[in-house]
C-alpha positions, 0 to 999 in steps of 0.5 A: 500500500502506497500510504504505508510505504510513505509513512514508513519512509517518513518515520523509518528512523523513529521505529525501534521495533516496539509495537507501541511506537508503530501503533502511536504513529499510525493512530496519530496519522489516522486521527488527523485524516478526515472521513473522506481521506480515509475513504480515499485510502480504501478506494486506492487499495488493491482487492487483496489489500482490502481483503487482508485489512478487513480480515485482520480487523474482523479477527481482532474484533472477534478475539476481543468479543471472545475475551470479554465473554471469557472475563464475564462471570457465568450466570447459572440458573437456579430454580 
């Protein structure tokens, strides 16, 4: 994806391999984008990139839902 390539080149010296740095930079950049800017990024994606983006997102959301269910105490029905 061209956008990621550009961000990588811009911040290449700032990454130290720590995932938190990458998350902070990406979230900061995306936070500055308008809805239309984000739609434009998606429209520029190739079909495979879009598939992987959505798959990754959906997998992460599902993992969080399962984790939240695992944390909730189970309710037993007592008659």
